[in-house]
C-alpha positions in Angstrom: -23.8 93.2 -107.1 -27.4 93.8 -106.2 -29.3 90.7 -105.2 -33.0 90.2 -104.8 -34.1 90.7 -101.2 -36.1 87.5 -100.2 -36.3 88.2 -96.5 -40.0 89.0 -96.7 -41.0 85.7 -98.2 -42.7 83.6 -95.5 -41.2 80.4 -96.7 -37.7 81.6 -96.2 -35.5 79.3 -94.0 -32.4 81.2 -92.9 -29.6 79.3 -91.2 -26.8 81.7 -92.1 -26.4 83.1 -88.6 -25.5 79.6 -87.2 -21.8 78.6 -87.0 -20.6 75.4 -88.7 -18.9 74.3 -91.9 -22.0 72.6 -93.2 -25.7 73.3 -93.1 -27.9 70.1 -93.1 -31.6 69.7 -93.6 -34.0 66.9 -92.6 -37.5 67.2 -94.1 -40.6 65.0 -93.6 -43.4 65.6 -96.2 -46.6 63.6 -96.7 -48.0 63.1 -100.2 -51.2 61.5 -101.3 -52.0 60.1 -104.7 -49.0 61.5 -106.5 -46.6 60.5 -109.3 -43.5 62.5 -108.4 -40.8 60.5 -110.0 -41.4 57.6 -112.4 -39.2 54.8 -113.8 -39.1 53.6 -117.4 -42.1 51.3 -116.7 -44.1 54.4 -115.8 -44.3 53.2 -112.2 -43.4 55.4 -109.2 -39.8 54.9 -108.3 -39.2 52.6 -105.3 -36.5 51.2 -103.1 -36.3 48.2 -100.8 -35.1 49.5 -97.4 -35.3 47.7 -94.1 -38.4 45.6 -93.9 -40.4 47.2 -96.7 -40.5 48.6 -100.2 -40.7 52.4 -100.1 -41.7 55.1 -102.4 -38.6 57.0 -103.7 -37.8 60.3 -105.3 -34.4 60.4 -107.0 -31.9 63.0 -106.0 -31.7 64.1 -109.7 -35.5 64.8 -109.7 -35.2 66.8 -106.5 -32.3 68.7 -107.8 -34.2 69.9 -110.9 -37.2 70.9 -108.8 -34.8 72.9 -106.5 -33.1 74.6 -109.5 -36.5 75.6 -110.9 -37.5 76.9 -107.5 -34.4 79.1 -107.3 -35.4 80.9 -110.5 -39.0 81.4 -109.6 -38.1 82.5 -106.0 -35.6 85.2 -106.9 -36.9 86.3 -110.3 -33.3 87.2 -111.2 -32.5 86.3 -114.8 -28.8 86.6 -114.0 -29.2 83.6 -111.8 -30.7 81.4 -114.6 -28.9 78.4 -116.0 -29.5 76.1 -118.9 -28.6 72.5 -119.6 -28.5 71.7 -123.3 -26.5 70.5 -126.3 -28.0 73.3 -128.5 -25.5 76.0 -127.5 -24.3 76.6 -131.1 -28.0 76.9 -132.3 -28.9 79.4 -129.6 -25.7 81.4 -130.2 -26.5 81.5 -133.9 -30.0 82.8 -133.2 -28.5 85.7 -131.3 -26.1 86.4 -134.1 -29.0 86.5 -136.6 -30.7 89.0 -134.3 -27.5 91.1 -134.7 -28.0 91.1 -138.4 -25.8 88.2 -139.7 -27.1 85.7 -142.3 -28.2 82.3 -141.2 -25.4 80.3 -142.9 -22.6 82.6 -141.6 -24.2 82.9 -138.2 -24.2 79.1 -137.9 -20.5 78.8 -138.9 -19.5 81.6 -136.6 -21.4 80.3 -133.6 -19.9 76.9 -134.1 -16.5 78.4 -134.3 -16.8 80.4 -131.1 -18.4 77.6 -129.1 -15.7 75.1 -130.3 -12.9 77.5 -129.6 -13.8 77.3 -125.9 -13.3 73.5 -126.1 -16.8 72.2 -126.8 -16.7 69.9 -129.8 -19.5 70.3 -132.4 -21.5 67.2 -133.1 -20.9 65.9 -136.6 -24.4 64.3 -136.8 -26.1 67.6 -136.0 -23.9 70.7 -136.2 -26.3 72.8 -134.3 -25.4 70.8 -131.2 -22.3 70.1 -129.1 -21.1 66.5 -128.5 -21.6 66.9 -124.7 -24.3 68.5 -122.7 -23.3 72.0 -121.6 -24.5 73.3 -118.2 -23.9 77.0 -118.3 -25.3 80.4 -117.3 -28.4 81.0 -119.4 -26.9 84.2 -120.7 -23.9 82.2 -122.2 -25.4 82.2 -125.8 -25.9 85.9 -125.8 -22.4 86.5 -124.4 -20.9 84.2 -127.0 -22.8 85.9 -129.8 -21.6 89.4 -128.7 -18.0 88.1 -128.7 -18.6 86.4 -132.1 -20.0 89.6 -133.6 -17.2 91.7 -132.1 -14.4 89.5 -133.7 -16.4 88.9 -136.9 -13.9 90.4 -139.4 -10.9 89.0 -137.5 -12.2 85.5 -137.6 -13.3 85.5 -141.3 -10.7 83.0 -142.4 -11.4 80.6 -139.5 -15.2 81.0 -140.1 -14.8 79.8 -143.7 -12.8 76.8 -142.5 -15.4 76.0 -139.9 -18.1 76.3 -142.5 -16.3 73.8 -144.8 -15.8 71.4 -141.9 -19.6 71.6 -141.2 -20.4 71.0 -144.9 -18.1 68.0 -145.0 -19.6 66.5 -141.9 -23.1 66.9 -143.2 -22.2 65.5 -146.6 -20.6 62.5 -145.0 -23.6 62.0 -142.7 -26.0 62.2 -145.7 -23.8 59.7 -147.7 -23.8 57.3 -144.7 -27.5 57.5 -144.3 -28.1 56.8 -148.0 -25.8 53.9 -147.9 -27.5 52.4 -144.9 -30.9 52.8 -146.5 -29.7 51.2 -149.7 -28.2 48.2 -148.0 -30.7 47.5 -145.3 -33.9 48.9 -146.8 -34.7 50.7 -143.6 -36.3 54.1 -143.6 -33.8 56.7 -142.4 -35.6 59.8 -141.3 -32.5 62.0 -140.9 -32.7 62.1 -137.2 -29.3 62.7 -135.6 -27.8 59.8 -133.8 -26.8 60.2 -130.2 -23.1 60.1 -129.6 -21.8 56.6 -129.0 -19.4 57.6 -126.3 -16.5 55.9 -128.1 -13.3 57.7 -128.9 -11.5 58.0 -132.2 -11.5 60.0 -135.4 -14.9 58.7 -136.6 -16.7 59.6 -133.4 -14.9 62.8 -132.4 -16.7 66.1 -133.0 -15.7 69.1 -135.1 -13.0 71.1 -133.5 -12.3 74.8 -134.1 -9.6 76.2 -136.3 -6.9 77.8 -134.2 -7.9 81.3 -132.9 -5.9 83.9 -130.9 -5.7 83.0 -127.2 -7.4 86.2 -126.1 -10.5 85.1 -128.1 -10.4 81.6 -126.7 -10.1 82.9 -123.2 -13.1 85.2 -123.6 -15.2 82.4 -125.1 -14.3 80.1 -122.2 -15.3 82.8 -119.8 -18.9 82.5 -121.0 -19.0 79.0 -119.5 -17.6 80.2 -116.1 -20.0 79.8 -113.1 -19.6 83.5 -112.5 -21.9 84.5 -109.7 -24.6 81.9 -110.3 -25.6 80.3 -107.1 -27.1 77.3 -108.8 -23.9 76.2 -110.5 -21.9 76.8 -107.4 -24.2 74.6 -105.3 -24.9 71.7 -107.7 -21.7 71.7 -109.7 -21.2 70.4 -113.2 -19.0 68.1 -115.3 -17.7 70.0 -118.3 -14.4 68.2 -119.1 -14.0 69.8 -122.6 -13.5 73.3 -121.2 -10.4 74.1 -119.2 -11.5 74.7 -115.6 -15.0 74.0 -116.7 -15.7 71.4 -114.1 -17.3 72.8 -110.9 -17.4 70.5 -107.9 -20.8 70.3 -106.2 -21.1 71.9 -102.8 -24.3 70.0 -102.1 -25.1 66.4 -101.0 -28.7 65.6 -101.9 -29.9 62.1 -100.9 -32.7 60.1 -102.6 -35.9 60.8 -100.7 -37.8 57.7 -99.5 -41.0 57.0 -97.6 -40.9 56.1 -94.0 -44.0 54.0 -94.5 -44.4 51.1 -96.9 -45.1 52.0 -100.5 -48.9 52.4 -101.1 -49.6 52.4 -104.9 -52.7 52.3 -107.0 -53.4 52.2 -110.7 -55.7 55.0 -111.9 -57.4 54.1 -115.1 -58.7 57.1 -117.1 -60.7 57.7 -120.2 -61.1 60.8 -122.4 -64.6 61.6 -123.7 -64.8 62.8 -127.3 -67.0 66.0 -127.1 -67.9 65.8 -130.8 -69.2 62.3 -131.0 -72.4 62.0 -133.1 -74.2 59.7 -135.4 -74.8 57.2 -132.6 -71.1 56.4 -132.1 -70.2 56.4 -128.4 -67.1 55.5 -126.5 -63.9 57.0 -125.2 -61.6 59.0 -127.4 -58.6 57.8 -125.4 -57.7 55.8 -122.3 -54.7 54.9 -120.2 -53.4 54.2 -116.8 -51.5 56.3 -114.3 -49.8 54.8 -111.3 -50.1 56.9 -108.1 -48.4 56.5 -104.8 -48.9 57.9 -101.2 -46.5 58.2 -98.3 -44.5 60.4 -96.0 -41.1 61.1 -97.5 -37.8 61.7 -95.6 -35.4 64.0 -97.4 -31.9 64.7 -96.4 -29.3 67.1 -97.8 -26.2 69.0 -96.8 -24.4 72.1 -98.1 -20.6 72.5 -97.7 -20.2 76.2 -97.0 -16.5 76.2 -97.6 -16.7 74.5 -101.0 -19.5 77.0 -102.0 -17.4 80.0 -101.2 -14.3 78.5 -103.0 -16.3 78.3 -106.2 -17.9 81.7 -105.9 -14.6 83.4 -105.0 -13.2 82.4 -108.5 -15.5 84.9 -110.2 -16.5 87.4 -107.5 -14.9 89.8 -105.0 -14.8 88.5 -101.4 -17.8 90.7 -100.5 -19.8 89.6 -103.5 -18.9 86.0 -102.8 -20.1 86.2 -99.2 -23.4 87.9 -100.1 -24.1 85.3 -102.8 -23.1 82.4 -100.5 -25.6 83.6 -97.9 -28.3 83.8 -100.6 -27.4 80.4 -102.0 -27.7 78.8 -98.6 -31.1 80.4 -98.0 -32.3 79.2 -101.4 -30.9 75.7 -100.9 -32.5 75.0 -97.6 -35.8 76.7 -98.5 -36.0 74.9 -101.8 -35.2 71.5 -100.2 -38.3 72.0 -97.9 -40.7 73.4 -100.5 -39.7 72.4 -104.0 -41.7 69.5 -105.4 -41.0 67.6 -108.6 -43.6 68.6 -111.2 -44.4 65.2 -112.7 -48.2 64.9 -113.2 -48.7 67.9 -111.0 -51.6 69.2 -113.1 -53.6 66.1 -112.3 -52.4 65.4 -108.8 -51.9 68.8 -107.1 -48.7 67.4 -105.6 -47.2 70.4 -104.0 -47.3 70.0 -100.2 -45.9 71.8 -97.1 -43.6 69.7 -95.0 -44.8 68.3 -91.7 -41.3 68.8 -90.1 -38.3 70.7 -91.3 -35.1 70.8 -89.4 -32.3 73.0 -90.8 -29.1 73.3 -88.8 -25.4 74.0 -88.9 -22.8 71.3 -88.1 -19.3 70.1 -88.7 -20.6 66.6 -89.2 -23.1 66.2 -92.0 -24.9 62.9 -91.5 -28.2 61.5 -92.7 -30.7 60.2 -90.2 -32.0 57.6 -92.6 -31.1 54.8 -90.1 -33.9 55.7 -87.8 -36.5 54.7 -90.5 -35.0 51.2 -91.3 -38.1 49.8 -89.6 -41.1 51.0 -91.6 -43.9 53.0 -89.9 -47.4 52.0 -90.6 -49.7 54.9 -91.7 -50.5 57.4 -90.4 -46.8 57.9 -90.2 -46.0 61.7 -90.1 -46.1 62.3 -86.4 -44.4 59.1 -85.4 -41.7 59.7 -88.0 -41.1 63.2 -86.6 -40.7 61.7 -83.1 -38.3 59.1 -84.3 -36.2 61.7 -86.2 -35.9 64.2 -83.4 -35.1 61.4 -80.9 -32.3 60.2 -83.3 -30.9 63.7 -83.6 -30.9 64.2 -79.8 -29.0 61.0 -79.2 -26.5 61.8 -82.0 -25.9 65.2 -80.4 -23.1 63.9 -78.1 -20.8 62.7 -80.9 -22.0 64.5 -84.1 -23.5 67.7 -82.6 -25.6 70.3 -84.4 -24.4 73.8 -83.4 -27.6 75.7 -84.1 -30.6 75.9 -86.3 -34.4 76.0 -86.6 -37.4 73.7 -86.8 -40.7 74.2 -88.6 -43.6 72.1 -87.3 -46.9 71.7 -89.2 -48.6 68.6 -87.8 -51.6 67.0 -89.4 -53.8 67.7 -86.4 -52.8 69.7 -83.2 -49.9 67.6 -82.0 -47.1 69.2 -80.1 -43.7 69.6 -81.6 -41.5 66.6 -80.6 -38.6 67.2 -78.3 -35.7 68.7 -80.2 -31.9 68.9 -79.6 -31.5 71.9 -77.3 -29.6 74.0 -79.9 -32.7 74.1 -82.2 -35.5 76.5 -81.9 -39.0 75.7 -83.1 -40.5 78.6 -85.1 -44.0 77.3 -84.5 -44.1 77.0 -80.7 
């Protein structure tokens, strides 16, 4: 298995030579006037911690930024993943490209997807009931299988097509009945699954197929040799052995200084205004925040290798585990959530990055319980390194590196002796 060589990238942080069951990362990054992660009120997410309200970036937001970073960093399409409910639709499109008609492709795609254990949504038969998090090549793999067994599955395809027609007819009848009784306008939009169990809420299941076809369909969901799935895991209860336990712990990032937020009122000028009519074509408000974020994460090397070894040879699993670790640590330091990036230029290099191996993965969040008044970056770095030095006696780091990019020309704070500063 050939992997992209990323050793020449200057951002690369490589901790693979350090001994320890875990690799941990502590990162301090300063952001100014950004909207990295918003809540349902369109406000920057926050958290009350210690003696102040802090800016917060949710772990889920950071995870997505890291996954996107993985793909851009390696350029390997084989490493791509997708999170979607439209797996039947995408599989059907590949079947159409192979020369099959739209109607039959839809039924065959639903049949093959459902045979692996994923129920088809009755409200919208181009979707699955649950979100699938799979290798991005899964629809193409499923379509090739579906085309290969086309004749063999003809009877089952007809039954699946009938089940789809019945579900759509029942849906249309229910929508019409609701419109007649309530007078409400039903626009045909598919309802989201209610989460309840029972015959009325269950999805469309596949007619019985030979086990060898079922096994090959399920294999398209397997993590294979995809670093992203092995690191972040997934919950896919419908597919046997479809659940992958995460090898990563990613904490919510929070600012070491109190939340500093402003409202940015904006207007849009209409460039074609004439006839003496003046004013804004649109207006709104964006809420921006500033602060120095502390981000912590850890990667379980043993769990990572256990997942990869299920689909790769020992040598392949080891090579990919090393690549995955490099991507994980580098992405943690440099990946930035993309929210409002086009109008905030939010990507920033970290002031301090500490990446190290250990057998005791612990956050250093406690050292920031007392908020630091801005400017906070240098003081926060000193607090963090002091905390890690004191923790070295009972939860030692075994080796690692530090990157130091201070706002002015400050010296790197004193590190635990097992760490080397790349910028000294």
